[in-house]
PDBQT receptor file of N, H, CA, C and O in Angstrom, charges set to zero:
ATOM      1  N   UNK A   1     107.430 107.522  90.543  1.00  0.00    +0.000 N 
ATOM      2  CA  UNK A   1     105.951 106.465  90.608  1.00  0.00    +0.000 C 
ATOM      3  C   UNK A   1     104.579 107.806  90.020  1.00  0.00    +0.000 C 
ATOM      4  O   UNK A   1     104.143 108.574  90.877  1.00  0.00    +0.000 OA
ATOM      5  N   UNK A   2     104.162 107.887  88.840  1.00  0.00    +0.000 N 
ATOM      6  H   UNK A   2     104.517 107.264  88.143  1.00  0.00    +0.000 HD
ATOM      7  CA  UNK A   2     102.958 108.590  88.504  1.00  0.00    +0.000 C 
ATOM      8  C   UNK A   2     101.821 107.882  87.916  1.00  0.00    +0.000 C 
ATOM      9  O   UNK A   2     101.983 106.911  87.177  1.00  0.00    +0.000 OA
ATOM     10  N   UNK A   3     100.804 108.296  88.196  1.00  0.00    +0.000 N 
ATOM     11  H   UNK A   3     100.673 109.084  88.796  1.00  0.00    +0.000 HD
ATOM     12  CA  UNK A   3      99.711 107.922  87.280  1.00  0.00    +0.000 C 
ATOM     13  C   UNK A   3      99.193 108.447  86.019  1.00  0.00    +0.000 C 
ATOM     14  O   UNK A   3      99.097 109.673  86.074  1.00  0.00    +0.000 OA
ATOM     15  N   UNK A   4      98.890 108.034  85.093  1.00  0.00    +0.000 N 
ATOM     16  H   UNK A   4      98.969 107.038  85.049  1.00  0.00    +0.000 HD
ATOM     17  CA  UNK A   4      98.955 108.892  83.649  1.00  0.00    +0.000 C 
ATOM     18  C   UNK A   4      97.787 109.522  83.769  1.00  0.00    +0.000 C 
ATOM     19  O   UNK A   4      97.702 110.584  83.153  1.00  0.00    +0.000 OA
ATOM     20  N   UNK A   5      96.582 109.065  84.573  1.00  0.00    +0.000 N 
ATOM     21  H   UNK A   5      96.651 108.202  85.074  1.00  0.00    +0.000 HD
ATOM     22  CA  UNK A   5      95.523 109.910  84.891  1.00  0.00    +0.000 C 
ATOM     23  C   UNK A   5      95.520 110.386  86.249  1.00  0.00    +0.000 C 
ATOM     24  O   UNK A   5      94.401 110.185  86.723  1.00  0.00    +0.000 OA
ATOM     25  N   UNK A   6      96.096 110.792  86.866  1.00  0.00    +0.000 N 
ATOM     26  H   UNK A   6      97.004 110.955  86.481  1.00  0.00    +0.000 HD
ATOM     27  CA  UNK A   6      96.407 111.531  87.975  1.00  0.00    +0.000 C 
ATOM     28  C   UNK A   6      95.367 112.933  87.920  1.00  0.00    +0.000 C 
ATOM     29  O   UNK A   6      95.790 113.872  87.247  1.00  0.00    +0.000 OA
ATOM     30  N   UNK A   7      94.519 113.037  88.354  1.00  0.00    +0.000 N 
ATOM     31  H   UNK A   7      94.175 112.274  88.902  1.00  0.00    +0.000 HD
ATOM     32  CA  UNK A   7      94.034 114.238  88.615  1.00  0.00    +0.000 C 
ATOM     33  C   UNK A   7      94.067 115.078  90.116  1.00  0.00    +0.000 C 
ATOM     34  O   UNK A   7      93.223 115.908  90.456  1.00  0.00    +0.000 OA
ATOM     35  N   UNK A   8      95.214 114.664  90.896  1.00  0.00    +0.000 N 
ATOM     36  H   UNK A   8      95.899 113.990  90.620  1.00  0.00    +0.000 HD
ATOM     37  CA  UNK A   8      95.744 115.637  91.886  1.00  0.00    +0.000 C 
ATOM     38  C   UNK A   8      97.028 116.286  91.718  1.00  0.00    +0.000 C 
ATOM     39  O   UNK A   8      97.450 117.411  91.984  1.00  0.00    +0.000 OA
ATOM     40  N   UNK A   9      97.646 114.983  91.066  1.00  0.00    +0.000 N 
ATOM     41  H   UNK A   9      97.302 114.070  90.850  1.00  0.00    +0.000 HD
ATOM     42  CA  UNK A   9      99.442 115.780  90.921  1.00  0.00    +0.000 C 
ATOM     43  C   UNK A   9      99.643 115.789  89.227  1.00  0.00    +0.000 C 
ATOM     44  O   UNK A   9      99.502 114.851  88.442  1.00  0.00    +0.000 OA
ATOM     45  N   UNK A  10      99.901 116.738  89.051  1.00  0.00    +0.000 N 
ATOM     46  H   UNK A  10     100.016 117.499  89.689  1.00  0.00    +0.000 HD
ATOM     47  CA  UNK A  10     100.266 116.663  87.005  1.00  0.00    +0.000 C 
ATOM     48  C   UNK A  10     101.330 115.803  87.094  1.00  0.00    +0.000 C 
ATOM     49  O   UNK A  10     101.991 115.655  88.122  1.00  0.00    +0.000 OA
ATOM     50  N   UNK A  11     101.610 114.976  85.599  1.00  0.00    +0.000 N 
ATOM     51  H   UNK A  11     101.074 115.097  84.763  1.00  0.00    +0.000 HD
ATOM     52  CA  UNK A  11     102.568 114.571  85.160  1.00  0.00    +0.000 C 
ATOM     53  C   UNK A  11     103.694 115.269  85.166  1.00  0.00    +0.000 C 
ATOM     54  O   UNK A  11     103.635 116.292  84.484  1.00  0.00    +0.000 OA
ATOM     55  N   UNK A  12     104.861 115.032  85.791  1.00  0.00    +0.000 N 
ATOM     56  H   UNK A  12     104.908 114.201  86.345  1.00  0.00    +0.000 HD
ATOM     57  CA  UNK A  12     106.282 115.770  85.527  1.00  0.00    +0.000 C 
ATOM     58  C   UNK A  12     106.762 116.061  86.906  1.00  0.00    +0.000 C 
ATOM     59  O   UNK A  12     107.975 116.198  87.065  1.00  0.00    +0.000 OA
ATOM     60  N   UNK A  13     105.891 116.181  88.002  1.00  0.00    +0.000 N 
ATOM     61  H   UNK A  13     104.906 116.070  87.873  1.00  0.00    +0.000 HD
ATOM     62  CA  UNK A  13     106.110 116.530  89.631  1.00  0.00    +0.000 C 
ATOM     63  C   UNK A  13     107.111 115.602  90.056  1.00  0.00    +0.000 C 
ATOM     64  O   UNK A  13     108.147 116.123  90.470  1.00  0.00    +0.000 OA
ATOM     65  N   UNK A  14     107.050 114.220  90.054  1.00  0.00    +0.000 N 
ATOM     66  H   UNK A  14     106.209 113.796  89.718  1.00  0.00    +0.000 HD
ATOM     67  CA  UNK A  14     107.930 113.212  90.044  1.00  0.00    +0.000 C 
ATOM     68  C   UNK A  14     109.262 113.793  89.727  1.00  0.00    +0.000 C 
ATOM     69  O   UNK A  14     110.091 114.097  90.584  1.00  0.00    +0.000 OA
ATOM     70  N   UNK A  15     109.438 113.945  88.276  1.00  0.00    +0.000 N 
ATOM     71  H   UNK A  15     108.764 113.698  87.580  1.00  0.00    +0.000 HD
ATOM     72  CA  UNK A  15     110.915 114.258  87.927  1.00  0.00    +0.000 C 
ATOM     73  C   UNK A  15     111.119 115.542  88.355  1.00  0.00    +0.000 C 
ATOM     74  O   UNK A  15     112.292 115.843  88.577  1.00  0.00    +0.000 OA
ATOM     75  N   UNK A  16     110.226 116.429  88.540  1.00  0.00    +0.000 N 
ATOM     76  H   UNK A  16     109.273 116.184  88.360  1.00  0.00    +0.000 HD
ATOM     77  CA  UNK A  16     110.892 117.473  89.284  1.00  0.00    +0.000 C 
ATOM     78  C   UNK A  16     111.404 117.703  90.661  1.00  0.00    +0.000 C 
ATOM     79  O   UNK A  16     112.248 118.501  91.072  1.00  0.00    +0.000 OA
ATOM     80  N   UNK A  17     110.573 116.668  91.369  1.00  0.00    +0.000 N 
ATOM     81  H   UNK A  17     109.887 116.020  91.036  1.00  0.00    +0.000 HD
ATOM     82  CA  UNK A  17     111.334 116.547  92.758  1.00  0.00    +0.000 C 
ATOM     83  C   UNK A  17     112.280 115.242  92.839  1.00  0.00    +0.000 C 
ATOM     84  O   UNK A  17     112.623 114.786  93.930  1.00  0.00    +0.000 OA
ATOM     85  N   UNK A  18     112.729 114.597  91.453  1.00  0.00    +0.000 N 
ATOM     86  H   UNK A  18     112.450 114.967  90.567  1.00  0.00    +0.000 HD
ATOM     87  CA  UNK A  18     114.255 114.256  91.545  1.00  0.00    +0.000 C 
ATOM     88  C   UNK A  18     115.250 115.124  91.343  1.00  0.00    +0.000 C 
ATOM     89  O   UNK A  18     116.230 115.277  92.073  1.00  0.00    +0.000 OA
ATOM     90  N   UNK A  19     114.956 115.793  90.177  1.00  0.00    +0.000 N 
ATOM     91  H   UNK A  19     114.160 115.668  89.584  1.00  0.00    +0.000 HD
ATOM     92  CA  UNK A  19     115.716 117.254  90.309  1.00  0.00    +0.000 C 
ATOM     93  C   UNK A  19     116.466 117.829  91.243  1.00  0.00    +0.000 C 
ATOM     94  O   UNK A  19     117.664 118.097  91.340  1.00  0.00    +0.000 OA
ATOM     95  N   UNK A  20     115.130 118.024  92.195  1.00  0.00    +0.000 N 
ATOM     96  H   UNK A  20     114.157 117.807  92.116  1.00  0.00    +0.000 HD
ATOM     97  CA  UNK A  20     115.721 118.959  93.323  1.00  0.00    +0.000 C 
ATOM     98  C   UNK A  20     116.554 118.091  94.317  1.00  0.00    +0.000 C 
ATOM     99  O   UNK A  20     117.210 118.778  95.100  1.00  0.00    +0.000 OA
ATOM    100  N   UNK A  21     116.672 116.834  94.460  1.00  0.00    +0.000 N 
ATOM    101  H   UNK A  21     116.139 116.275  93.824  1.00  0.00    +0.000 HD
ATOM    102  CA  UNK A  21     117.342 116.030  95.296  1.00  0.00    +0.000 C 
ATOM    103  C   UNK A  21     118.516 115.937  94.532  1.00  0.00    +0.000 C 
ATOM    104  O   UNK A  21     118.599 115.050  93.682  1.00  0.00    +0.000 OA
ATOM    105  N   UNK A  22     119.497 116.783  94.727  1.00  0.00    +0.000 N 
ATOM    106  H   UNK A  22     119.430 117.503  95.417  1.00  0.00    +0.000 HD
ATOM    107  CA  UNK A  22     121.040 116.748  94.250  1.00  0.00    +0.000 C 
ATOM    108  C   UNK A  22     121.761 116.033  94.633  1.00  0.00    +0.000 C 
ATOM    109  O   UNK A  22     122.715 115.580  94.002  1.00  0.00    +0.000 OA
ATOM    110  N   UNK A  23     121.340 115.682  96.183  1.00  0.00    +0.000 N 
ATOM    111  H   UNK A  23     120.565 116.050  96.697  1.00  0.00    +0.000 HD
ATOM    112  CA  UNK A  23     122.306 114.968  96.628  1.00  0.00    +0.000 C 
ATOM    113  C   UNK A  23     122.158 112.936  96.436  1.00  0.00    +0.000 C 
ATOM    114  O   UNK A  23     122.963 112.064  96.763  1.00  0.00    +0.000 OA
ATOM    115  N   UNK A  24     120.830 112.834  95.803  1.00  0.00    +0.000 N 
ATOM    116  H   UNK A  24     120.176 113.542  95.537  1.00  0.00    +0.000 HD
ATOM    117  CA  UNK A  24     120.999 111.283  95.506  1.00  0.00    +0.000 C 
ATOM    118  C   UNK A  24     121.514 111.026  94.391  1.00  0.00    +0.000 C 
ATOM    119  O   UNK A  24     121.181 111.628  93.370  1.00  0.00    +0.000 OA
ATOM    120  N   UNK A  25     122.297 110.205  94.414  1.00  0.00    +0.000 N 
ATOM    121  H   UNK A  25     122.568 109.716  95.243  1.00  0.00    +0.000 HD
ATOM    122  CA  UNK A  25     123.092 109.920  92.950  1.00  0.00    +0.000 C 
ATOM    123  C   UNK A  25     121.941 109.338  92.013  1.00  0.00    +0.000 C 
ATOM    124  O   UNK A  25     120.897 108.767  92.329  1.00  0.00    +0.000 OA
ATOM    125  N   UNK A  26     122.451 109.656  90.782  1.00  0.00    +0.000 N 
ATOM    126  H   UNK A  26     123.300 110.119  90.525  1.00  0.00    +0.000 HD
ATOM    127  CA  UNK A  26     121.499 109.823  89.689  1.00  0.00    +0.000 C 
ATOM    128  C   UNK A  26     121.291 107.964  89.342  1.00  0.00    +0.000 C 
ATOM    129  O   UNK A  26     120.320 107.452  88.786  1.00  0.00    +0.000 OA
ATOM    130  N   UNK A  27     122.293 107.386  89.771  1.00  0.00    +0.000 N 
ATOM    131  H   UNK A  27     123.082 107.802  90.223  1.00  0.00    +0.000 HD
ATOM    132  CA  UNK A  27     121.979 105.744  89.624  1.00  0.00    +0.000 C 
ATOM    133  C   UNK A  27     120.941 105.598  90.381  1.00  0.00    +0.000 C 
ATOM    134  O   UNK A  27     120.230 104.666  90.008  1.00  0.00    +0.000 OA
ATOM    135  N   UNK A  28     120.621 106.074  91.173  1.00  0.00    +0.000 N 
ATOM    136  H   UNK A  28     121.198 106.832  91.476  1.00  0.00    +0.000 HD
ATOM    137  CA  UNK A  28     119.646 105.765  92.561  1.00  0.00    +0.000 C 
ATOM    138  C   UNK A  28     118.037 106.159  91.944  1.00  0.00    +0.000 C 
ATOM    139  O   UNK A  28     116.968 105.587  92.158  1.00  0.00    +0.000 OA
ATOM    140  N   UNK A  29     118.328 107.295  91.152  1.00  0.00    +0.000 N 
ATOM    141  H   UNK A  29     119.196 107.760  90.978  1.00  0.00    +0.000 HD
ATOM    142  CA  UNK A  29     116.860 107.679  90.819  1.00  0.00    +0.000 C 
ATOM    143  C   UNK A  29     116.122 107.040  89.694  1.00  0.00    +0.000 C 
ATOM    144  O   UNK A  29     116.787 106.613  88.750  1.00  0.00    +0.000 OA
ATOM    145  N   UNK A  30     114.715 106.915  89.680  1.00  0.00    +0.000 N 
ATOM    146  H   UNK A  30     114.175 107.262  90.447  1.00  0.00    +0.000 HD
ATOM    147  CA  UNK A  30     114.025 105.934  88.922  1.00  0.00    +0.000 C 
ATOM    148  C   UNK A  30     112.600 106.840  89.053  1.00  0.00    +0.000 C 
ATOM    149  O   UNK A  30     112.030 107.206  90.081  1.00  0.00    +0.000 OA
ATOM    150  N   UNK A  31     112.177 107.104  87.423  1.00  0.00    +0.000 N 
ATOM    151  H   UNK A  31     112.640 106.807  86.588  1.00  0.00    +0.000 HD
ATOM    152  CA  UNK A  31     111.027 107.207  87.401  1.00  0.00    +0.000 C 
ATOM    153  C   UNK A  31     110.153 106.277  86.297  1.00  0.00    +0.000 C 
ATOM    154  O   UNK A  31     110.715 105.690  85.372  1.00  0.00    +0.000 OA
ATOM    155  N   UNK A  32     108.720 106.227  86.523  1.00  0.00    +0.000 N 
ATOM    156  H   UNK A  32     108.263 106.703  87.275  1.00  0.00    +0.000 HD
ATOM    157  CA  UNK A  32     107.819 105.324  86.340  1.00  0.00    +0.000 C 
ATOM    158  C   UNK A  32     106.735 106.222  86.060  1.00  0.00    +0.000 C 
ATOM    159  O   UNK A  32     106.391 107.017  86.935  1.00  0.00    +0.000 OA
ATOM    160  N   UNK A  33     105.957 106.186  84.573  1.00  0.00    +0.000 N 
ATOM    161  H   UNK A  33     106.235 105.540  83.863  1.00  0.00    +0.000 HD
ATOM    162  CA  UNK A  33     104.693 106.578  84.662  1.00  0.00    +0.000 C 
ATOM    163  C   UNK A  33     103.668 105.421  84.271  1.00  0.00    +0.000 C 
ATOM    164  O   UNK A  33     103.592 104.881  83.167  1.00  0.00    +0.000 OA
ATOM    165  N   UNK A  34     103.004 105.186  85.240  1.00  0.00    +0.000 N 
ATOM    166  H   UNK A  34     103.066 105.625  86.137  1.00  0.00    +0.000 HD
ATOM    167  CA  UNK A  34     101.875 103.747  85.192  1.00  0.00    +0.000 C 
ATOM    168  C   UNK A  34     100.780 104.189  84.413  1.00  0.00    +0.000 C 
ATOM    169  O   UNK A  34     100.051 105.055  84.899  1.00  0.00    +0.000 OA
ATOM    170  N   UNK A  35     100.496 103.656  83.072  1.00  0.00    +0.000 N 
ATOM    171  H   UNK A  35     101.088 102.953  82.677  1.00  0.00    +0.000 HD
ATOM    172  CA  UNK A  35      99.347 103.973  82.168  1.00  0.00    +0.000 C 
ATOM    173  C   UNK A  35      98.076 103.235  82.911  1.00  0.00    +0.000 C 
ATOM    174  O   UNK A  35      98.016 102.129  83.448  1.00  0.00    +0.000 OA
ATOM    175  N   UNK A  36      97.143 104.202  82.750  1.00  0.00    +0.000 N 
ATOM    176  H   UNK A  36      97.192 105.100  82.314  1.00  0.00    +0.000 HD
ATOM    177  CA  UNK A  36      95.842 103.751  82.823  1.00  0.00    +0.000 C 
ATOM    178  C   UNK A  36      94.888 103.839  84.401  1.00  0.00    +0.000 C 
ATOM    179  O   UNK A  36      93.731 103.491  84.640  1.00  0.00    +0.000 OA
ATOM    180  N   UNK A  37      95.939 104.452  85.278  1.00  0.00    +0.000 N 
ATOM    181  H   UNK A  37      96.878 104.734  85.084  1.00  0.00    +0.000 HD
ATOM    182  CA  UNK A  37      95.628 104.610  86.380  1.00  0.00    +0.000 C 
ATOM    183  C   UNK A  37      95.738 106.079  86.794  1.00  0.00    +0.000 C 
ATOM    184  O   UNK A  37      96.294 106.889  86.054  1.00  0.00    +0.000 OA
ATOM    185  N   UNK A  38      95.088 106.509  88.252  1.00  0.00    +0.000 N 
ATOM    186  H   UNK A  38      94.636 105.850  88.854  1.00  0.00    +0.000 HD
ATOM    187  CA  UNK A  38      94.968 107.784  88.502  1.00  0.00    +0.000 C 
ATOM    188  C   UNK A  38      95.880 107.612  90.124  1.00  0.00    +0.000 C 
ATOM    189  O   UNK A  38      96.560 106.723  90.636  1.00  0.00    +0.000 OA
ATOM    190  N   UNK A  39      95.516 108.744  90.451  1.00  0.00    +0.000 N 
ATOM    191  H   UNK A  39      94.964 109.467  90.034  1.00  0.00    +0.000 HD
ATOM    192  CA  UNK A  39      96.337 109.277  91.914  1.00  0.00    +0.000 C 
ATOM    193  C   UNK A  39      96.798 108.018  92.819  1.00  0.00    +0.000 C 
ATOM    194  O   UNK A  39      97.885 107.572  93.187  1.00  0.00    +0.000 OA
ATOM    195  N   UNK A  40      95.362 107.643  93.009  1.00  0.00    +0.000 N 
ATOM    196  H   UNK A  40      94.479 108.006  92.710  1.00  0.00    +0.000 HD
ATOM    197  CA  UNK A  40      95.240 106.411  93.996  1.00  0.00    +0.000 C 
ATOM    198  C   UNK A  40      95.509 104.670  93.432  1.00  0.00    +0.000 C 
ATOM    199  O   UNK A  40      95.784 103.685  94.117  1.00  0.00    +0.000 OA
ATOM    200  N   UNK A  41      95.329 104.771  92.116  1.00  0.00    +0.000 N 
ATOM    201  H   UNK A  41      95.106 105.571  91.560  1.00  0.00    +0.000 HD
ATOM    202  CA  UNK A  41      95.740 103.536  91.321  1.00  0.00    +0.000 C 
ATOM    203  C   UNK A  41      96.670 103.140  91.439  1.00  0.00    +0.000 C 
ATOM    204  O   UNK A  41      96.832 101.928  91.583  1.00  0.00    +0.000 OA
ATOM    205  N   UNK A  42      97.652 104.003  91.423  1.00  0.00    +0.000 N 
ATOM    206  H   UNK A  42      97.520 104.987  91.306  1.00  0.00    +0.000 HD
ATOM    207  CA  UNK A  42      99.516 103.917  91.271  1.00  0.00    +0.000 C 
ATOM    208  C   UNK A  42      99.659 102.734  92.611  1.00  0.00    +0.000 C 
ATOM    209  O   UNK A  42     100.333 101.708  92.519  1.00  0.00    +0.000 OA
ATOM    210  N   UNK A  43      99.115 103.013  93.456  1.00  0.00    +0.000 N 
ATOM    211  H   UNK A  43      98.567 103.846  93.531  1.00  0.00    +0.000 HD
ATOM    212  CA  UNK A  43      99.337 102.059  94.836  1.00  0.00    +0.000 C 
ATOM    213  C   UNK A  43      98.506 101.429  95.605  1.00  0.00    +0.000 C 
ATOM    214  O   UNK A  43      98.595 101.396  96.832  1.00  0.00    +0.000 OA
ATOM    215  N   UNK A  44      97.183 100.599  94.574  1.00  0.00    +0.000 N 
ATOM    216  H   UNK A  44      97.111 100.626  93.577  1.00  0.00    +0.000 HD
ATOM    217  CA  UNK A  44      96.249  99.879  94.808  1.00  0.00    +0.000 C 
ATOM    218  C   UNK A  44      95.716  99.059  93.776  1.00  0.00    +0.000 C 
ATOM    219  O   UNK A  44      95.205  99.624  92.808  1.00  0.00    +0.000 OA
ATOM    220  N   UNK A  45      95.748  97.956  93.820  1.00  0.00    +0.000 N 
ATOM    221  H   UNK A  45      96.163  97.497  94.606  1.00  0.00    +0.000 HD
ATOM    222  CA  UNK A  45      94.664  96.940  92.755  1.00  0.00    +0.000 C 
ATOM    223  C   UNK A  45      95.784  96.491  91.928  1.00  0.00    +0.000 C 
ATOM    224  O   UNK A  45      96.953  96.698  92.253  1.00  0.00    +0.000 OA
ATOM    225  N   UNK A  46      95.452  95.908  90.910  1.00  0.00    +0.000 N 
ATOM    226  H   UNK A  46      94.502  95.740  90.645  1.00  0.00    +0.000 HD
ATOM    227  CA  UNK A  46      95.925  95.134  90.089  1.00  0.00    +0.000 C 
ATOM    228  C   UNK A  46      97.058  95.651  89.639  1.00  0.00    +0.000 C 
ATOM    229  O   UNK A  46      98.180  95.202  89.873  1.00  0.00    +0.000 OA
ATOM    230  N   UNK A  47      96.786  96.640  88.960  1.00  0.00    +0.000 N 
ATOM    231  H   UNK A  47      95.874  97.005  88.770  1.00  0.00    +0.000 HD
ATOM    232  CA  UNK A  47      98.161  97.489  88.256  1.00  0.00    +0.000 C 
ATOM    233  C   UNK A  47      99.635  97.433  89.400  1.00  0.00    +0.000 C 
ATOM    234  O   UNK A  47     100.801  97.121  89.158  1.00  0.00    +0.000 OA
ATOM    235  N   UNK A  48      99.021  97.843  90.585  1.00  0.00    +0.000 N 
ATOM    236  H   UNK A  48      98.074  98.096  90.781  1.00  0.00    +0.000 HD
ATOM    237  CA  UNK A  48      99.989  97.640  91.433  1.00  0.00    +0.000 C 
ATOM    238  C   UNK A  48     100.716  96.562  91.868  1.00  0.00    +0.000 C 
ATOM    239  O   UNK A  48     101.944  96.555  91.951  1.00  0.00    +0.000 OA
ATOM    240  N   UNK A  49      99.914  95.555  92.179  1.00  0.00    +0.000 N 
ATOM    241  H   UNK A  49      98.916  95.560  92.112  1.00  0.00    +0.000 HD
ATOM    242  CA  UNK A  49     100.722  94.482  92.274  1.00  0.00    +0.000 C 
ATOM    243  C   UNK A  49     101.674  93.709  91.239  1.00  0.00    +0.000 C 
ATOM    244  O   UNK A  49     102.633  93.001  91.545  1.00  0.00    +0.000 OA
ATOM    245  N   UNK A  50     101.142  94.036  89.772  1.00  0.00    +0.000 N 
ATOM    246  H   UNK A  50     100.363  94.611  89.523  1.00  0.00    +0.000 HD
ATOM    247  CA  UNK A  50     101.690  93.212  88.767  1.00  0.00    +0.000 C 
ATOM    248  C   UNK A  50     102.543  94.337  88.113  1.00  0.00    +0.000 C 
ATOM    249  O   UNK A  50     103.586  93.855  87.673  1.00  0.00    +0.000 OA
ATOM    250  N   UNK A  51     102.447  95.643  87.908  1.00  0.00    +0.000 N 
ATOM    251  H   UNK A  51     101.599  96.035  88.265  1.00  0.00    +0.000 HD
ATOM    252  CA  UNK A  51     103.407  96.200  87.132  1.00  0.00    +0.000 C 
ATOM    253  C   UNK A  51     104.358  97.625  88.181  1.00  0.00    +0.000 C 
ATOM    254  O   UNK A  51     105.542  97.934  88.046  1.00  0.00    +0.000 OA
ATOM    255  N   UNK A  52     103.388  98.210  89.116  1.00  0.00    +0.000 N 
ATOM    256  H   UNK A  52     102.427  97.959  89.225  1.00  0.00    +0.000 HD
ATOM    257  CA  UNK A  52     104.226  98.978  90.221  1.00  0.00    +0.000 C 
ATOM    258  C   UNK A  52     105.161  98.339  91.209  1.00  0.00    +0.000 C 
ATOM    259  O   UNK A  52     106.308  98.670  91.512  1.00  0.00    +0.000 OA
ATOM    260  N   UNK A  53     104.533  97.507  91.574  1.00  0.00    +0.000 N 
ATOM    261  H   UNK A  53     103.602  97.238  91.328  1.00  0.00    +0.000 HD
ATOM    262  CA  UNK A  53     105.461  96.788  93.022  1.00  0.00    +0.000 C 
ATOM    263  C   UNK A  53     106.761  96.536  92.636  1.00  0.00    +0.000 C 
ATOM    264  O   UNK A  53     107.771  96.989  93.174  1.00  0.00    +0.000 OA
ATOM    265  N   UNK A  54     106.684  95.582  91.404  1.00  0.00    +0.000 N 
ATOM    266  H   UNK A  54     105.864  95.214  90.967  1.00  0.00    +0.000 HD
ATOM    267  CA  UNK A  54     107.926  95.178  91.134  1.00  0.00    +0.000 C 
ATOM    268  C   UNK A  54     109.065  95.974  90.812  1.00  0.00    +0.000 C 
ATOM    269  O   UNK A  54     110.234  95.599  90.895  1.00  0.00    +0.000 OA
ATOM    270  N   UNK A  55     108.632  97.174  90.412  1.00  0.00    +0.000 N 
ATOM    271  H   UNK A  55     107.682  97.479  90.345  1.00  0.00    +0.000 HD
ATOM    272  CA  UNK A  55     109.517  97.891  89.872  1.00  0.00    +0.000 C 
ATOM    273  C   UNK A  55     110.156  98.610  91.368  1.00  0.00    +0.000 C 
ATOM    274  O   UNK A  55     111.352  98.803  91.591  1.00  0.00    +0.000 OA
ATOM    275  N   UNK A  56     109.172  98.889  92.164  1.00  0.00    +0.000 N 
ATOM    276  H   UNK A  56     108.201  98.732  91.983  1.00  0.00    +0.000 HD
ATOM    277  CA  UNK A  56     109.185  99.166  93.227  1.00  0.00    +0.000 C 
ATOM    278  C   UNK A  56     110.599  98.450  94.301  1.00  0.00    +0.000 C 
ATOM    279  O   UNK A  56     111.548  98.963  94.894  1.00  0.00    +0.000 OA
ATOM    280  N   UNK A  57     110.094  97.048  94.134  1.00  0.00    +0.000 N 
ATOM    281  H   UNK A  57     109.323  96.631  93.652  1.00  0.00    +0.000 HD
ATOM    282  CA  UNK A  57     111.151  96.289  95.102  1.00  0.00    +0.000 C 
ATOM    283  C   UNK A  57     112.197  95.897  94.148  1.00  0.00    +0.000 C 
ATOM    284  O   UNK A  57     113.116  95.232  94.626  1.00  0.00    +0.000 OA
ATOM    285  N   UNK A  58     112.244  96.179  92.873  1.00  0.00    +0.000 N 
ATOM    286  H   UNK A  58     111.497  96.720  92.485  1.00  0.00    +0.000 HD
ATOM    287  CA  UNK A  58     114.070  96.153  92.081  1.00  0.00    +0.000 C 
ATOM    288  C   UNK A  58     114.690  97.224  92.904  1.00  0.00    +0.000 C 
ATOM    289  O   UNK A  58     115.601  96.892  93.663  1.00  0.00    +0.000 OA
ATOM    290  N   UNK A  59     114.236  98.724  92.840  1.00  0.00    +0.000 N 
ATOM    291  H   UNK A  59     113.496  98.994  92.224  1.00  0.00    +0.000 HD
ATOM    292  CA  UNK A  59     114.970  99.785  93.477  1.00  0.00    +0.000 C 
ATOM    293  C   UNK A  59     115.382  99.775  94.519  1.00  0.00    +0.000 C 
ATOM    294  O   UNK A  59     116.395 100.390  94.852  1.00  0.00    +0.000 OA
ATOM    295  N   UNK A  60     114.598  98.981  95.367  1.00  0.00    +0.000 N 
ATOM    296  H   UNK A  60     113.775  98.482  95.096  1.00  0.00    +0.000 HD
ATOM    297  CA  UNK A  60     114.757  98.570  96.970  1.00  0.00    +0.000 C 
ATOM    298  C   UNK A  60     115.920  97.855  97.161  1.00  0.00    +0.000 C 
ATOM    299  O   UNK A  60     116.736  98.044  98.063  1.00  0.00    +0.000 OA
ATOM    300  N   UNK A  61     115.995  96.685  95.919  1.00  0.00    +0.000 N 
ATOM    301  H   UNK A  61     115.332  96.532  95.186  1.00  0.00    +0.000 HD
ATOM    302  CA  UNK A  61     116.708  95.604  96.225  1.00  0.00    +0.000 C 
ATOM    303  C   UNK A  61     118.229  96.043  95.914  1.00  0.00    +0.000 C 
ATOM    304  O   UNK A  61     119.224  95.653  96.525  1.00  0.00    +0.000 OA
ATOM    305  N   UNK A  62     118.187  96.984  94.775  1.00  0.00    +0.000 N 
ATOM    306  H   UNK A  62     117.378  97.301  94.278  1.00  0.00    +0.000 HD
ATOM    307  CA  UNK A  62     119.231  97.490  94.082  1.00  0.00    +0.000 C 
ATOM    308  C   UNK A  62     120.205  98.429  95.060  1.00  0.00    +0.000 C 
ATOM    309  O   UNK A  62     121.409  98.657  94.948  1.00  0.00    +0.000 OA
ATOM    310  N   UNK A  63     119.447  98.795  95.850  1.00  0.00    +0.000 N 
ATOM    311  H   UNK A  63     118.468  98.609  95.941  1.00  0.00    +0.000 HD
ATOM    312  CA  UNK A  63     120.102  99.702  96.836  1.00  0.00    +0.000 C 
ATOM    313  C   UNK A  63     120.333  99.642  98.281  1.00  0.00    +0.000 C 
ATOM    314  O   UNK A  63     120.684 100.526  99.063  1.00  0.00    +0.000 OA
ATOM    315  N   UNK A  64     120.013  98.201  98.493  1.00  0.00    +0.000 N 
ATOM    316  H   UNK A  64     119.728  97.483  97.857  1.00  0.00    +0.000 HD
ATOM    317  CA  UNK A  64     120.118  97.775  99.660  1.00  0.00    +0.000 C 
ATOM    318  C   UNK A  64     121.900  97.827 100.136  1.00  0.00    +0.000 C 
ATOM    319  O   UNK A  64     122.698  98.110  99.242  1.00  0.00    +0.000 OA
ATOM    320  N   UNK A  65     122.458  97.528 101.627  1.00  0.00    +0.000 N 
ATOM    321  H   UNK A  65     121.810  97.299 102.353  1.00  0.00    +0.000 HD
ATOM    322  CA  UNK A  65     123.553  97.472 101.990  1.00  0.00    +0.000 C 
ATOM    323  C   UNK A  65     123.845  98.422 101.911  1.00  0.00    +0.000 C 
ATOM    324  O   UNK A  65     124.991  98.744 102.221  1.00  0.00    +0.000 OA
TER     325      UNK A  65
């Protein structure tokens, strides 16, 4: 998860981290760039509840068990 307007972490750092995690299967890796939010907005507020959290929940459910 990354915020389009993040002023702390540059866009692309999540993809770089995923590339470094070679022990994680490609099928378990996801990337999401949330438009209109900064560093903290990714995990709080309306966009978190309506757009980001459903994606997080989907990844968790897909990899349970």
